[in-house]
DOBAMI-987177 format. One line per field, with one value per atom (N, C-alpha, C): atom name; residue number from 1; x, y, z. Coordinates in Angstrom, 2 decimals, always signed. Example, Ala and Ser with C-alpha at 12.3 -4.5 7.8 and 13.67 -1.06 7.14 Angstrom:
REM residues 2
votor <- c(N_CA_C_N_CA_C)
vexpa <- c(1_1_1_2_2_2)
u <- c(+13.19_+12.30_+13.20_+12.85_+13.67_+12.90)
v <- c(-5.69_-4.50_-3.30_-2.25_-1.06_+0.03)
w <- c(+7.80_+7.80_+7.80_+7.08_+7.14_+7.87)
//
This chain:
REM residues 239
votor <- c(N_CA_C_N_CA_C_N_CA_C_N_CA_C_N_CA_C_N_CA_C_N_CA_C_N_CA_C_N_CA_C_N_CA_C_N_CA_C_N_CA_C_N_CA_C_N_CA_C_N_CA_C_N_CA_C_N_CA_C_N_CA_C_N_CA_C_N_CA_C_N_CA_C_N_CA_C_N_CA_C_N_CA_C_N_CA_C_N_CA_C_N_CA_C_N_CA_C_N_CA_C_N_CA_C_N_CA_C_N_CA_C_N_CA_C_N_CA_C_N_CA_C_N_CA_C_N_CA_C_N_CA_C_N_CA_C_N_CA_C_N_CA_C_N_CA_C_N_CA_C_N_CA_C_N_CA_C_N_CA_C_N_CA_C_N_CA_C_N_CA_C_N_CA_C_N_CA_C_N_CA_C_N_CA_C_N_CA_C_N_CA_C_N_CA_C_N_CA_C_N_CA_C_N_CA_C_N_CA_C_N_CA_C_N_CA_C_N_CA_C_N_CA_C_N_CA_C_N_CA_C_N_CA_C_N_CA_C_N_CA_C_N_CA_C_N_CA_C_N_CA_C_N_CA_C_N_CA_C_N_CA_C_N_CA_C_N_CA_C_N_CA_C_N_CA_C_N_CA_C_N_CA_C_N_CA_C_N_CA_C_N_CA_C_N_CA_C_N_CA_C_N_CA_C_N_CA_C_N_CA_C_N_CA_C_N_CA_C_N_CA_C_N_CA_C_N_CA_C_N_CA_C_N_CA_C_N_CA_C_N_CA_C_N_CA_C_N_CA_C_N_CA_C_N_CA_C_N_CA_C_N_CA_C_N_CA_C_N_CA_C_N_CA_C_N_CA_C_N_CA_C_N_CA_C_N_CA_C_N_CA_C_N_CA_C_N_CA_C_N_CA_C_N_CA_C_N_CA_C_N_CA_C_N_CA_C_N_CA_C_N_CA_C_N_CA_C_N_CA_C_N_CA_C_N_CA_C_N_CA_C_N_CA_C_N_CA_C_N_CA_C_N_CA_C_N_CA_C_N_CA_C_N_CA_C_N_CA_C_N_CA_C_N_CA_C_N_CA_C_N_CA_C_N_CA_C_N_CA_C_N_CA_C_N_CA_C_N_CA_C_N_CA_C_N_CA_C_N_CA_C_N_CA_C_N_CA_C_N_CA_C_N_CA_C_N_CA_C_N_CA_C_N_CA_C_N_CA_C_N_CA_C_N_CA_C_N_CA_C_N_CA_C_N_CA_C_N_CA_C_N_CA_C_N_CA_C_N_CA_C_N_CA_C_N_CA_C_N_CA_C_N_CA_C_N_CA_C_N_CA_C_N_CA_C_N_CA_C_N_CA_C_N_CA_C_N_CA_C_N_CA_C_N_CA_C_N_CA_C_N_CA_C_N_CA_C_N_CA_C_N_CA_C_N_CA_C_N_CA_C_N_CA_C_N_CA_C_N_CA_C_N_CA_C_N_CA_C_N_CA_C_N_CA_C_N_CA_C_N_CA_C_N_CA_C_N_CA_C_N_CA_C_N_CA_C_N_CA_C_N_CA_C_N_CA_C_N_CA_C_N_CA_C_N_CA_C_N_CA_C_N_CA_C_N_CA_C_N_CA_C_N_CA_C_N_CA_C_N_CA_C_N_CA_C_N_CA_C_N_CA_C_N_CA_C_N_CA_C_N_CA_C_N_CA_C_N_CA_C_N_CA_C_N_CA_C_N_CA_C_N_CA_C_N_CA_C_N_CA_C_N_CA_C_N_CA_C_N_CA_C_N_CA_C_N_CA_C_N_CA_C_N_CA_C_N_CA_C_N_CA_C_N_CA_C_N_CA_C_N_CA_C_N_CA_C_N_CA_C_N_CA_C_N_CA_C)
vexpa <- c(1_1_1_2_2_2_3_3_3_4_4_4_5_5_5_6_6_6_7_7_7_8_8_8_9_9_9_10_10_10_11_11_11_12_12_12_13_13_13_14_14_14_15_15_15_16_16_16_17_17_17_18_18_18_19_19_19_20_20_20_21_21_21_22_22_22_23_23_23_24_24_24_25_25_25_26_26_26_27_27_27_28_28_28_29_29_29_30_30_30_31_31_31_32_32_32_33_33_33_34_34_34_35_35_35_36_36_36_37_37_37_38_38_38_39_39_39_40_40_40_41_41_41_42_42_42_43_43_43_44_44_44_45_45_45_46_46_46_47_47_47_48_48_48_49_49_49_50_50_50_51_51_51_52_52_52_53_53_53_54_54_54_55_55_55_56_56_56_57_57_57_58_58_58_59_59_59_60_60_60_61_61_61_62_62_62_63_63_63_64_64_64_65_65_65_66_66_66_67_67_67_68_68_68_69_69_69_70_70_70_71_71_71_72_72_72_73_73_73_74_74_74_75_75_75_76_76_76_77_77_77_78_78_78_79_79_79_80_80_80_81_81_81_82_82_82_83_83_83_84_84_84_85_85_85_86_86_86_87_87_87_88_88_88_89_89_89_90_90_90_91_91_91_92_92_92_93_93_93_94_94_94_95_95_95_96_96_96_97_97_97_98_98_98_99_99_99_100_100_100_101_101_101_102_102_102_103_103_103_104_104_104_105_105_105_106_106_106_107_107_107_108_108_108_109_109_109_110_110_110_111_111_111_112_112_112_113_113_113_114_114_114_115_115_115_116_116_116_117_117_117_118_118_118_119_119_119_120_120_120_121_121_121_122_122_122_123_123_123_124_124_124_125_125_125_126_126_126_127_127_127_128_128_128_129_129_129_130_130_130_131_131_131_132_132_132_133_133_133_134_134_134_135_135_135_136_136_136_137_137_137_138_138_138_139_139_139_140_140_140_141_141_141_142_142_142_143_143_143_144_144_144_145_145_145_146_146_146_147_147_147_148_148_148_149_149_149_150_150_150_151_151_151_152_152_152_153_153_153_154_154_154_155_155_155_156_156_156_157_157_157_158_158_158_159_159_159_160_160_160_161_161_161_162_162_162_163_163_163_164_164_164_165_165_165_166_166_166_167_167_167_168_168_168_169_169_169_170_170_170_171_171_171_172_172_172_173_173_173_174_174_174_175_175_175_176_176_176_177_177_177_178_178_178_179_179_179_180_180_180_181_181_181_182_182_182_183_183_183_184_184_184_185_185_185_186_186_186_187_187_187_188_188_188_189_189_189_190_190_190_191_191_191_192_192_192_193_193_193_194_194_194_195_195_195_196_196_196_197_197_197_198_198_198_199_199_199_200_200_200_201_201_201_202_202_202_203_203_203_204_204_204_205_205_205_206_206_206_207_207_207_208_208_208_209_209_209_210_210_210_211_211_211_212_212_212_213_213_213_214_214_214_215_215_215_216_216_216_217_217_217_218_218_218_219_219_219_220_220_220_221_221_221_222_222_222_223_223_223_224_224_224_225_225_225_226_226_226_227_227_227_228_228_228_229_229_229_230_230_230_231_231_231_232_232_232_233_233_233_234_234_234_235_235_235_236_236_236_237_237_237_238_238_238_239_239_239)
u <- c(+23.28_+22.76_+21.66_+21.73_+20.92_+19.55_+18.48_+17.11_+16.67_+15.98_+15.30_+14.34_+14.54_+13.56_+12.38_+11.24_+10.16_+9.76_+9.54_+8.96_+9.84_+11.09_+12.36_+12.34_+12.20_+12.28_+11.23_+9.95_+8.73_+8.92_+9.54_+9.48_+10.48_+11.46_+12.51_+11.93_+12.54_+12.29_+13.01_+12.30_+13.10_+13.01_+13.91_+13.88_+13.06_+12.96_+12.31_+10.84_+10.25_+8.90_+8.87_+9.85_+9.63_+9.93_+10.95_+11.26_+9.95_+9.30_+7.97_+6.94_+6.81_+5.89_+6.21_+7.64_+7.82_+7.53_+7.98_+7.66_+6.28_+5.25_+3.94_+3.26_+3.75_+3.34_+3.65_+5.05_+5.34_+4.50_+3.76_+2.91_+1.66_+1.22_+0.10_-1.01_-1.40_-2.39_-3.77_-4.62_-5.94_-6.78_-6.42_-7.33_-7.82_-7.58_-7.99_-6.93_-5.73_-4.52_-4.49_-3.82_-2.99_-1.58_-1.28_+0.14_+0.91_+2.09_+3.13_+4.24_+4.37_+5.38_+6.58_+7.79_+8.73_+9.76_+9.83_+10.72_+9.98_+8.61_+7.80_+8.05_+9.03_+9.42_+8.08_+7.98_+6.83_+5.59_+5.49_+4.33_+3.97_+4.74_+4.39_+4.09_+4.75_+4.63_+3.30_+3.23_+2.18_+0.85_+0.78_-0.35_-0.84_+0.12_-0.08_-0.81_-0.15_-0.50_-1.99_-2.10_-3.38_-4.62_-4.32_-5.38_-5.87_-4.94_-5.21_-5.91_-5.90_-6.41_-7.92_-8.94_-10.11_-10.85_-10.49_-11.07_-10.04_-8.67_-7.47_-7.18_-6.17_-5.55_-3.95_-3.54_-1.95_-1.41_-0.27_+0.53_+2.02_+2.07_+3.23_+4.17_+5.54_+6.59_+7.80_+8.28_+9.58_+10.21_+11.45_+12.16_+12.47_+12.04_+12.15_+11.04_+11.15_+10.11_+9.63_+10.66_+10.29_+9.55_+9.98_+9.37_+7.92_+7.77_+6.49_+5.48_+5.92_+5.20_+4.60_+5.41_+5.00_+4.07_+4.48_+3.72_+2.12_+2.11_+0.68_-0.08_+0.42_-0.45_-1.05_-0.73_-1.01_-2.49_-2.36_-3.56_-4.30_-4.38_-5.13_-6.38_-6.92_-8.16_-8.64_-7.65_-8.00_-7.93_-9.14_-9.14_-8.38_-8.21_-7.59_-6.04_-5.41_-4.06_-3.54_-2.48_-1.73_-0.40_+0.29_+1.30_+2.23_+3.26_+4.06_+5.59_+6.15_+7.44_+8.32_+9.31_+10.09_+11.31_+12.46_+13.83_+13.64_+13.94_+13.97_+15.00_+16.10_+16.83_+16.21_+15.17_+14.27_+13.09_+12.55_+11.26_+10.23_+9.45_+8.56_+7.31_+6.84_+5.76_+4.40_+4.34_+3.25_+3.15_+1.92_+1.89_+2.49_+3.08_+3.59_+2.31_+2.69_+1.94_+0.65_+0.76_-0.45_-0.61_+0.38_+0.14_+0.32_-0.40_-0.45_+0.87_+1.41_+2.43_+3.19_+4.55_+5.59_+6.10_+6.09_+7.06_+8.11_+9.12_+10.20_+10.89_+10.81_+11.43_+12.48_+13.73_+14.80_+15.00_+14.84_+15.12_+16.41_+16.26_+17.08_+18.54_+19.01_+20.49_+20.92_+19.83_+20.27_+20.67_+20.46_+20.67_+22.17_+22.99_+24.41_+24.62_+23.53_+23.54_+22.15_+22.00_+20.55_+20.49_+21.31_+21.29_+20.02_+19.37_+17.96_+16.82_+17.00_+15.78_+15.02_+15.53_+14.59_+13.96_+14.53_+13.90_+12.47_+12.85_+11.78_+10.60_+10.88_+9.84_+9.25_+9.74_+9.08_+8.45_+8.54_+7.66_+6.45_+6.43_+5.39_+4.34_+4.99_+4.20_+3.29_+2.01_+1.17_+1.70_+1.35_+1.76_+1.33_+2.03_+1.71_+1.89_+2.30_+2.56_+3.59_+3.83_+4.53_+5.48_+6.76_+7.74_+8.45_+8.27_+8.82_+9.70_+11.00_+11.99_+12.64_+12.91_+13.82_+14.79_+16.11_+17.00_+18.40_+19.20_+20.48_+21.31_+21.89_+22.50_+24.14_+24.83_+26.16_+26.59_+27.51_+27.90_+27.16_+26.12_+25.49_+26.20_+26.14_+26.64_+28.25_+28.92_+30.44_+31.09_+30.46_+31.06_+31.00_+29.69_+29.47_+30.36_+30.56_+31.53_+32.89_+33.40_+34.68_+34.83_+33.97_+34.00_+33.82_+33.18_+33.24_+34.53_+35.32_+36.75_+37.57_+37.33_+38.44_+38.09_+36.96_+36.86_+37.16_+36.94_+37.38_+37.71_+39.11_+39.41_+38.87_+38.52_+37.96_+36.41_+35.83_+34.45_+34.09_+32.89_+32.44_+31.07_+30.12_+28.99_+28.71_+27.51_+27.29_+27.30_+26.79_+26.86_+25.77_+25.82_+24.89_+25.44_+24.44_+24.84_+24.38_+25.27_+24.77_+25.00_+24.12_+24.32_+24.37_+25.07_+25.23_+24.11_+23.68_+22.35_+22.70_+23.92_+24.23_+23.92_+24.60_+24.43_+22.94_+22.21_+20.78_+20.04_+20.18_+19.49_+19.91_+21.10_+21.31_+20.80_+20.39_+20.02_+18.42_+17.83_+16.42_+16.07_+16.91_+16.81_+16.90_+17.82_+18.03_+16.72_+16.16_+14.88_+13.85_+13.69_+12.68_+11.93_+12.26_+11.32_+11.58_+10.71_+10.55_+10.21_+10.22_+10.00_+11.00_+12.25_+13.04_+13.68_+13.42_+14.08_+14.83_+16.22_+16.91_+17.83_+17.94_+18.69_+19.28_+20.27_+20.96_+20.58_+20.02_+19.60_+20.26_+20.88_+21.45_+20.48_+20.42_+19.34_+19.96_+20.92_+21.47_+20.36_+20.72_+19.66_+20.25_+20.09_+20.67_+19.66_+20.10_+19.30_+19.22_+18.12_+17.95_+18.81_+19.19_+20.30_+20.94_+22.17_+22.94_+22.33_+21.44_+20.59_+19.91_+19.15_+18.53_+19.41_+20.47_+21.48_+22.14_+22.33_+22.76_+21.68_+20.45_+19.45_+19.36_+19.36_+19.29_+20.36_+21.77_+22.71_+22.67_+22.28_+22.15_+21.06_+19.91_+18.85_+18.95_+19.78_+19.76_+21.05_+22.29_+23.36_+24.44_+25.02_+25.99_+25.39_+24.57_+23.88_+24.53_+25.94_+26.90_+27.68_+27.65_+28.72_+28.22_+29.16_+28.93_+28.28_+27.72_+27.10_+28.26_+29.08_+30.44_+30.96_+31.08_+31.51_+30.44_+29.22_+28.09_+27.94_+28.14_+28.03_+29.10_+30.34_+31.41_+31.26_+30.70_+30.36_+29.21_+28.19_+27.16_+27.71_+28.67_+29.25_+30.18_+30.59_+31.78_+31.12_+30.04_+29.52_+29.19_+29.84_+29.58_+28.23_+27.56_+26.37_+25.36_+25.67_+24.77_+24.10_+25.00_+24.29_+24.80_+23.63_+23.88_+23.77_+24.63_+24.86_+24.24_+22.94_+22.20_+22.45_+22.31_+22.11_+21.18_+20.01_+19.10_+19.13_+18.97_+18.76_+17.29_+16.83_+15.40_+14.99_+13.99_+13.88_+12.34_+12.05_+10.64_+10.68_+10.01_+10.07_+8.62_+8.34_+7.17_+7.50_+6.43_+6.57_+5.68_+6.27_+5.42_+4.18_+3.27_+2.06_+2.28)
v <- c(-33.83_-35.10_-35.11_-36.35_-36.61_-36.79_-36.26_-36.34_-37.73_-38.26_-39.54_-39.58_-40.76_-41.05_-42.10_-41.45_-42.33_-43.21_-43.14_-44.03_-45.32_-44.79_-45.97_-46.99_-46.15_-46.70_-47.75_-47.42_-48.50_-49.51_-49.22_-50.45_-51.43_-51.39_-52.31_-53.29_-54.75_-55.78_-55.52_-54.72_-54.39_-55.21_-55.44_-56.24_-55.39_-54.12_-53.27_-53.56_-54.33_-54.85_-55.77_-56.70_-57.63_-56.93_-55.98_-55.08_-54.47_-53.91_-53.13_-54.09_-55.27_-56.23_-56.59_-56.83_-57.23_-56.18_-54.84_-53.68_-53.49_-53.59_-53.42_-54.64_-55.90_-57.15_-56.85_-56.20_-56.06_-55.02_-54.06_-52.96_-53.48_-54.83_-55.37_-54.31_-53.73_-52.89_-53.27_-52.51_-52.88_-52.37_-51.30_-50.68_-49.36_-48.75_-47.52_-46.58_-46.84_-46.08_-44.86_-43.83_-42.79_-43.26_-43.62_-44.14_-43.21_-43.05_-42.09_-42.77_-42.74_-43.25_-42.42_-42.49_-41.59_-41.95_-41.25_-41.56_-42.46_-42.14_-42.86_-43.31_-42.41_-42.68_-42.51_-43.45_-43.47_-44.10_-44.21_-44.60_-46.16_-46.98_-48.22_-49.03_-48.77_-49.51_-48.99_-47.61_-46.79_-47.23_-47.72_-48.18_-49.36_-50.34_-51.58_-51.33_-50.47_-50.20_-49.62_-48.59_-47.95_-48.92_-50.05_-51.07_-51.72_-51.68_-52.36_-51.25_-49.92_-49.04_-48.60_-49.45_-49.49_-48.13_-47.68_-46.51_-45.52_-45.89_-44.90_-43.97_-43.42_-42.60_-42.71_-42.02_-42.26_-40.86_-40.74_-39.57_-39.94_-39.33_-39.71_-38.67_-39.01_-37.59_-38.29_-37.35_-37.51_-36.27_-36.27_-35.03_-34.86_-35.84_-35.70_-35.26_-34.25_-33.72_-34.97_-35.54_-36.45_-37.66_-38.05_-39.18_-38.94_-37.74_-37.42_-37.20_-37.00_-36.69_-38.12_-38.95_-40.36_-40.79_-40.58_-40.86_-40.47_-39.31_-38.53_-39.07_-39.70_-40.37_-41.56_-42.13_-43.37_-43.02_-41.75_-41.41_-40.19_-40.01_-38.97_-38.88_-37.74_-37.40_-38.30_-39.20_-39.95_-39.03_-38.82_-38.01_-38.52_-39.78_-40.59_-40.46_-39.91_-39.58_-38.28_-37.71_-36.61_-36.79_-35.98_-36.03_-34.61_-34.86_-33.79_-33.95_-32.85_-32.86_-32.35_-33.21_-32.69_-33.57_-33.01_-33.60_-34.40_-35.73_-36.71_-36.34_-35.36_-34.82_-33.93_-33.46_-32.43_-33.07_-32.26_-32.91_-33.29_-34.30_-34.60_-33.50_-33.32_-32.30_-32.47_-32.99_-33.24_-32.81_-32.61_-32.40_-33.43_-33.21_-34.07_-34.88_-36.43_-37.18_-37.14_-37.25_-37.28_-38.38_-39.40_-40.48_-41.80_-42.76_-44.25_-44.91_-44.86_-45.71_-45.05_-45.40_-44.86_-46.06_-45.98_-46.99_-46.35_-46.88_-46.45_-47.49_-47.53_-48.59_-47.95_-48.42_-48.17_-46.67_-46.01_-44.47_-44.07_-44.58_-43.90_-43.90_-44.92_-44.89_-43.65_-42.82_-41.74_-40.63_-40.80_-39.72_-39.83_-38.71_-38.76_-39.31_-39.34_-39.94_-40.05_-40.86_-41.06_-40.50_-39.44_-38.75_-38.22_-37.69_-37.01_-37.67_-38.65_-38.97_-39.86_-40.57_-41.41_-40.51_-39.22_-38.38_-37.74_-37.65_-36.94_-37.80_-39.29_-40.18_-40.34_-40.19_-40.41_-39.32_-37.96_-36.97_-36.93_-37.50_-37.65_-38.59_-39.64_-40.78_-40.59_-41.07_-40.97_-41.98_-41.76_-42.73_-44.09_-45.15_-46.47_-46.63_-45.69_-45.71_-46.60_-47.25_-48.25_-47.66_-48.21_-47.71_-49.06_-49.09_-50.01_-49.61_-50.23_-49.44_-50.54_-50.43_-51.23_-49.95_-50.42_-49.53_-50.23_-49.88_-50.37_-50.48_-51.45_-51.74_-51.90_-51.99_-52.18_-53.39_-53.10_-54.02_-53.95_-53.32_-53.33_-52.86_-53.82_-53.70_-53.51_-54.05_-54.09_-54.82_-55.92_-56.78_-56.00_-55.27_-54.66_-53.50_-52.84_-51.69_-52.06_-53.33_-53.76_-54.10_-54.74_-55.13_-53.76_-52.76_-51.65_-51.00_-51.04_-50.36_-50.99_-52.28_-53.04_-52.30_-51.61_-50.73_-49.37_-48.79_-47.52_-47.61_-47.28_-47.23_-46.29_-45.15_-44.01_-44.12_-45.37_-45.52_-45.50_-44.71_-44.77_-44.58_-44.77_-44.42_-43.01_-42.43_-41.10_-41.12_-40.06_-40.08_-41.05_-42.23_-43.21_-43.74_-43.91_-44.22_-45.41_-46.77_-47.93_-48.28_-48.17_-48.11_-49.59_-49.50_-50.85_-51.02_-52.34_-52.55_-52.19_-52.37_-51.83_-50.21_-49.50_-48.12_-47.61_-48.31_-48.19_-48.28_-49.47_-49.55_-48.70_-48.42_-47.21_-45.92_-45.61_-44.26_-44.27_-45.47_-45.61_-45.57_-46.21_-46.15_-44.72_-44.05_-42.70_-41.69_-42.07_-41.15_-41.37_-42.71_-42.95_-44.28_-44.91_-45.91_-47.27_-48.03_-49.41_-50.58_-51.68_-52.87_-52.84_-52.48_-52.28_-53.77_-53.84_-54.92_-54.42_-54.77_-54.23_-55.59_-55.75_-57.00_-56.35_-56.83_-56.73_-58.26_-58.06_-59.25_-59.15_-60.17_-60.14_-60.59_-59.70_-60.15_-60.17_-61.15_-61.34_-61.18_-60.42_-59.97_-60.34_-61.41_-61.70_-61.13_-60.33_-59.94_-60.81_-60.96_-62.04_-62.04_-60.73_-60.67_-59.47_-59.28_-58.15_-56.86_-56.93_-55.70_-55.16_-56.05_-55.50_-54.93_-55.75_-55.52_-54.06_-53.76_-52.41_-51.30_-51.56_-50.43_-50.24_-51.37_-51.37_-50.27_-50.67_-49.90_-48.48_-48.44_-46.96_-45.87_-46.59_-46.06_-46.02_-46.82_-46.80_-46.73_-47.32_-47.60_-46.63_-46.68_-45.84_-44.65_-43.96_-43.07_-41.92_-41.71_-40.79_-41.38_-42.79_-43.40_-43.33_-43.49_-43.39_-44.79_-44.87_-46.19_-47.11_-46.65_-47.49_-48.36_-47.55_-48.28_-49.17_-48.58_-49.36_-50.86_-50.76_-51.99_-52.89_-52.37_-53.14_-53.87_-53.05_-53.61_-54.54_-54.55_-55.36_-56.82_-56.60_-57.90_-58.69_-58.06_-58.95_-59.10_-58.40_-58.56_-60.00_-60.68_-62.18_-62.61_-63.50_-64.14_-62.77_-61.79_-60.45_-60.16_-60.46_-60.37_-59.23_-58.57_-57.44_-57.81_-57.58_-58.12_-57.20_-57.10_-56.17_-56.84_-55.86_-56.06_-55.18_-55.50_-54.75_-54.56_-53.22_-52.87_-52.72_-53.74_-53.83_-53.53_-52.56_-51.97_-52.34_-52.55_-52.41_-51.99_-50.95_-50.22_-49.58_-49.11_-48.61_-47.57_-46.51_-45.24_-45.63_-45.67_-46.03_-45.21_-45.85_-45.17_-44.38)
w <- c(+55.86_+55.97_+54.66_+53.97_+52.86_+53.56_+52.94_+53.40_+53.22_+54.16_+54.06_+52.89_+52.29_+51.13_+51.74_+52.17_+52.84_+51.94_+50.48_+49.75_+49.62_+49.36_+49.15_+50.48_+51.57_+52.90_+53.11_+52.60_+52.90_+51.77_+50.58_+49.68_+50.12_+50.95_+51.36_+52.19_+52.07_+52.98_+54.28_+55.03_+56.37_+57.53_+58.17_+59.57_+60.48_+60.34_+61.11_+61.43_+60.35_+60.51_+61.78_+61.70_+62.93_+64.15_+64.25_+65.58_+66.01_+65.00_+65.28_+65.89_+65.28_+65.88_+67.22_+67.61_+68.79_+69.82_+69.59_+70.46_+70.69_+69.78_+69.90_+70.78_+70.47_+71.24_+72.78_+72.99_+74.28_+75.09_+74.42_+74.88_+75.73_+75.31_+75.86_+75.72_+74.50_+74.37_+74.86_+75.44_+75.82_+74.81_+74.06_+72.97_+73.26_+74.47_+75.03_+75.36_+75.00_+75.20_+74.46_+74.93_+74.23_+73.99_+72.86_+72.60_+71.66_+72.02_+71.29_+70.73_+69.45_+68.70_+68.40_+69.13_+69.15_+68.15_+67.00_+65.91_+65.06_+64.72_+64.02_+62.57_+61.90_+60.50_+59.69_+58.70_+57.61_+58.31_+59.70_+60.27_+60.13_+59.59_+59.42_+60.87_+61.57_+63.08_+63.76_+63.69_+64.20_+63.59_+62.28_+61.64_+62.16_+62.46_+63.14_+64.50_+65.32_+66.60_+66.60_+65.64_+65.74_+65.51_+64.70_+64.51_+65.69_+66.84_+68.13_+69.08_+68.58_+69.60_+69.09_+69.78_+69.23_+69.63_+70.84_+71.40_+71.85_+71.51_+71.70_+70.88_+70.86_+70.02_+69.92_+68.87_+68.46_+67.96_+68.72_+68.56_+67.76_+66.63_+65.83_+65.83_+66.18_+66.42_+65.67_+64.90_+64.02_+63.89_+63.53_+63.14_+61.67_+60.84_+59.46_+58.66_+57.96_+57.02_+56.04_+55.22_+54.47_+54.91_+56.11_+56.83_+57.10_+57.73_+58.13_+56.99_+56.00_+54.82_+54.36_+54.24_+54.06_+55.12_+56.39_+57.40_+57.47_+56.91_+56.88_+55.82_+54.69_+53.71_+54.29_+55.29_+55.91_+56.72_+57.31_+58.19_+57.88_+56.52_+56.19_+56.75_+57.31_+57.86_+59.04_+59.58_+60.65_+62.02_+62.58_+63.78_+65.10_+64.95_+66.20_+66.13_+64.99_+64.85_+64.73_+65.68_+65.59_+65.04_+64.05_+63.75_+64.10_+64.77_+65.30_+64.96_+64.67_+64.18_+65.33_+65.75_+67.04_+66.87_+67.35_+67.59_+68.78_+68.77_+70.13_+70.96_+70.67_+71.69_+72.71_+72.28_+73.01_+73.63_+74.79_+75.29_+74.34_+74.57_+73.61_+73.64_+72.38_+72.19_+72.85_+74.12_+74.63_+76.08_+76.70_+78.16_+79.06_+80.13_+81.06_+81.57_+81.85_+82.50_+81.53_+80.29_+79.24_+78.38_+78.28_+77.43_+78.28_+77.70_+78.46_+78.15_+76.94_+76.47_+75.50_+75.43_+74.45_+73.76_+72.61_+71.81_+70.86_+70.57_+69.62_+69.01_+67.66_+66.90_+65.91_+66.12_+65.14_+65.13_+66.11_+66.16_+67.22_+68.29_+69.24_+69.17_+68.27_+68.09_+67.28_+66.69_+65.91_+66.82_+68.09_+69.10_+69.45_+69.59_+70.10_+71.51_+72.33_+73.56_+74.13_+75.18_+75.86_+77.19_+77.41_+78.94_+79.22_+78.26_+78.54_+78.07_+77.05_+76.44_+77.32_+78.30_+79.14_+80.10_+80.62_+81.48_+80.51_+79.23_+78.54_+78.46_+78.31_+77.97_+79.52_+80.47_+81.86_+82.07_+81.78_+82.09_+81.20_+79.96_+79.22_+79.64_+80.15_+80.54_+81.70_+81.76_+82.90_+84.11_+85.14_+86.13_+85.93_+85.82_+85.29_+83.86_+83.16_+81.80_+81.42_+80.31_+79.75_+78.69_+78.63_+77.76_+77.07_+75.81_+74.99_+73.90_+73.77_+72.91_+72.10_+70.78_+70.04_+69.35_+69.49_+68.84_+68.62_+67.72_+67.76_+68.90_+69.27_+70.49_+70.34_+71.40_+71.38_+70.61_+69.62_+68.73_+67.46_+67.34_+66.00_+64.79_+63.86_+62.54_+62.62_+63.58_+63.73_+62.66_+62.10_+61.11_+59.92_+59.55_+58.40_+58.07_+59.39_+59.13_+58.91_+59.49_+59.22_+58.00_+57.17_+55.89_+54.87_+55.17_+54.57_+54.54_+55.62_+55.80_+55.00_+54.54_+53.62_+52.01_+51.77_+50.64_+50.76_+51.93_+52.25_+53.71_+53.99_+55.38_+56.12_+55.59_+56.25_+56.57_+56.18_+56.48_+57.88_+58.13_+59.49_+59.49_+60.71_+60.82_+61.37_+61.12_+61.51_+62.98_+63.65_+65.17_+65.81_+65.37_+65.97_+67.23_+68.13_+69.58_+69.84_+69.86_+70.22_+71.55_+72.58_+73.84_+74.46_+75.61_+76.32_+77.13_+77.46_+78.26_+79.73_+80.25_+81.57_+81.78_+80.80_+80.74_+80.75_+79.91_+79.64_+80.80_+81.59_+82.83_+83.82_+83.89_+84.87_+84.63_+83.24_+83.13_+83.26_+82.95_+83.19_+84.67_+85.26_+86.93_+87.55_+86.81_+87.32_+86.92_+85.76_+85.36_+86.11_+86.94_+87.75_+87.40_+86.35_+85.82_+86.74_+86.93_+87.56_+86.56_+87.08_+86.20_+85.02_+85.08_+83.95_+83.39_+82.18_+81.53_+80.39_+80.26_+79.16_+78.62_+77.20_+76.88_+75.48_+75.08_+73.80_+73.01_+71.95_+71.31_+69.85_+69.44_+68.07_+66.96_+65.95_+64.92_+63.50_+63.18_+61.82_+60.77_+59.59_+58.55_+57.46_+56.85_+55.34_+54.39_+53.37_+52.37_+51.16_+50.38_+49.46_+48.15_+47.75_+46.76_+46.69_+45.80_+45.97_+45.52_+44.54_+44.31_+45.39_+46.18_+47.31_+48.39_+48.51_+49.59_+49.20_+47.90_+47.43_+47.92_+47.39_+47.78_+49.22_+49.95_+51.40_+52.00_+51.51_+51.94_+51.71_+50.37_+49.99_+50.65_+50.95_+51.71_+53.29_+53.80_+55.33_+55.83_+55.38_+56.18_+55.79_+54.49_+53.91_+52.96_+53.54_+52.59_+51.85_+52.37_+51.86_+50.68_+50.67_+49.73_+48.20_+47.47_+46.12_+45.68_+44.54_+44.13_+43.75_+43.33_+42.95_+44.34_+45.38_+46.68_+47.25_+47.19_+47.63_+46.95_+45.61_+44.99_+45.17_+45.35_+45.87_+47.19_+48.16_+49.49_+49.31_+48.40_+48.38_+47.82_+47.00_+46.36_+47.46_+48.49_+49.23_+50.62_+51.12_+52.34_+52.69_+53.54_+53.63_+53.76_+53.02_+53.05_+52.98_+52.32_+52.32_+53.58_+54.76_+56.01_+56.96_+57.39_+58.18_+59.62_+60.37_+61.76_+62.83_+62.71_+63.72_+65.05_+66.00_+67.46_+67.95_+68.55_+69.10_+70.41_+71.01_+72.40_+72.59_+73.37_+73.72_+75.20_+75.29_+76.68_+76.91_+78.00_+78.64_+80.17_+80.39_+81.68_+82.00_+83.12_+83.65_+84.46_+84.36_+85.19_+86.37_+87.60_+89.06_+89.07_+89.77_+90.10_+91.19)
//
């Protein structure tokens, strides 16, 4: 797999910014929490959340070296921030019952399944802890992929898992969560021009494609629109 380019990622006009703001607002932070950002990427969402943690602390977790390097530049020398490398397929690298809240934005669809992830989150949370999730959901980028296949019939996404809301609710219940809310929310995202769309596709969506194919797709994608569908989760670990 091509390594992430954290600098290029941060430079894009990402819809992820809005997704992160929605997730952070749903956490209803009081300012004293220990918050874990699972799949923190470059730390953009974590930085916003940290500004609300007046007496709390932040744990950033991601599996990518290059993303964590970019993340570290945001928080150099900040004693309130811990940056840890870990695969989200594995248990979180923290003690059980140790964090007040977990957020994850645009990360969980990179996992091949969600059979274990909710259990890992549940174990890390303190009783009464909150979970807020944004990820690609069922139907995400279907039209974009269909258009890409007119250029290359063999086009496919990596092992992205776009979960259904019903399946997610069932797994959260099995993990032990309560106050579960799950929805699939369409979020169509038009890009401002073909050059931006080309860079976006190259950095995020079809990272293995040649520039020639990417430019062709950027030219024909209807309205330069990416047909995102977000899986949004809010849940609580019972006291």
